C-alpha positions in Angstrom: -31.2 -38.0 92.7 -33.8 -40.0 90.9 -34.8 -43.6 91.8 -34.9 -45.9 88.8 -37.2 -48.9 88.9 -36.0 -52.3 87.7 -35.6 -52.2 83.9 -35.7 -48.4 83.7 -32.7 -47.1 81.7 -30.1 -44.8 83.2 -27.8 -42.2 82.0 -24.2 -43.3 81.9 -21.7 -40.6 80.9 -18.3 -39.3 81.9 -17.4 -35.8 81.1 -13.7 -34.8 81.5 -12.8 -31.1 81.8 -9.0 -31.2 81.6 -8.6 -27.4 82.1 -10.6 -27.4 85.3 -9.2 -30.8 86.6 -12.8 -32.0 87.0 -14.6 -35.1 85.9 -18.4 -35.3 86.0 -19.8 -38.8 86.2 -23.4 -39.7 85.6 -24.2 -43.3 86.6 -26.7 -45.5 88.3 -25.8 -47.2 91.7 -27.6 -49.8 93.6 -28.2 -49.3 97.4 -29.4 -51.7 100.1 -32.3 -49.2 100.9 -33.8 -49.8 97.5 -36.1 -52.5 96.2 -34.4 -55.4 94.4 -33.3 -54.2 90.9 -33.9 -50.5 91.6 -31.0 -48.0 91.4 -30.3 -44.4 92.1 -29.4 -42.1 89.1 -26.6 -39.9 90.4 -24.2 -37.3 89.3 -20.8 -37.1 91.0 -18.1 -34.6 90.2 -14.5 -35.7 91.0 -12.2 -32.7 91.7 -8.5 -33.4 91.0 -7.3 -29.9 91.8 -5.6 -30.8 95.1 -4.0 -34.0 93.7 -0.4 -34.3 92.7 0.4 -35.8 89.3 1.6 -38.9 91.3 -1.8 -39.3 93.0 -3.6 -39.0 89.6 -1.3 -41.6 88.1 -1.9 -43.9 91.1 -5.6 -43.6 90.7 -5.3 -44.3 87.0 -3.1 -47.3 87.7 -5.6 -48.8 90.0 -8.2 -48.6 87.2 -5.7 -50.1 84.7 -4.9 -53.0 87.0 -8.6 -53.8 87.4 -9.1 -53.5 83.6 -6.1 -55.7 82.9 -7.2 -58.4 85.4 -10.2 -59.0 83.1 -7.7 -59.8 80.3 -5.6 -62.0 82.6 -8.7 -64.1 83.6 -9.4 -64.8 79.9 -6.1 -66.6 79.5 -6.6 -70.4 79.9 -3.5 -70.9 82.0 -0.7 -68.3 82.0 2.9 -69.7 81.6 5.5 -68.8 84.2 6.5 -65.4 82.9 3.9 -64.5 80.3 2.3 -61.9 82.5 5.2 -61.1 84.8 7.6 -58.2 84.3 5.4 -56.9 81.5 4.7 -53.3 80.5 1.2 -52.5 79.4 0.2 -49.4 77.5 -2.4 -47.5 79.6 -4.0 -46.2 76.3 -5.0 -49.8 75.6 -6.6 -50.2 79.0 -8.5 -46.9 79.3 -11.7 -46.9 77.2 -12.3 -44.3 74.6 -15.9 -43.1 74.3 -17.5 -44.3 71.1 -20.8 -43.9 69.5 -23.1 -46.9 69.3 -22.5 -46.9 65.5 -18.7 -47.0 66.0 -19.1 -49.9 68.4 -21.2 -51.9 66.0 -18.8 -51.2 63.1 -15.9 -52.3 65.2 -17.7 -55.6 66.0 -18.6 -56.1 62.3 -15.0 -55.6 61.2 -14.3 -59.1 62.6 -16.4 -60.6 59.7 -15.3 -60.9 56.1 -17.5 -59.3 53.4 -18.7 -62.8 52.5 -19.8 -63.6 56.1 -21.6 -60.2 56.3 -23.3 -60.9 53.0 -24.5 -64.3 54.3 -26.1 -62.4 57.2 -27.7 -59.9 54.7 -25.4 -57.1 55.8 -23.8 -54.7 53.3 -21.5 -52.1 54.6 -21.1 -48.8 52.7 -18.7 -45.9 53.2 -21.5 -43.8 54.7 
């Protein structure tokens, strides 16, 4: 476990091994024992081998509820049943790993070619 000082970059990666039912997580976590802004770089492996499919779905659902609450908060004021008795697709709530390039291209897709040209950006098929 490495201590990262304030501003030092960390490794953030989740590696899923479906065949072995293991998920390896690399992340940085703060801790009260550290100086302000410092974090520990840690690797945790989550072993799902003793979990039933129901337990795995319950864990996934907890994540999806937290993720969807972010969307709910963005609504100015929900009407009576806008968000009640609604089915949400888990695939829309669970992030898919993307390269930095793919993330930028997705954000740029919100702009028209004219708007991009005004910013001096020209997209190619490469």
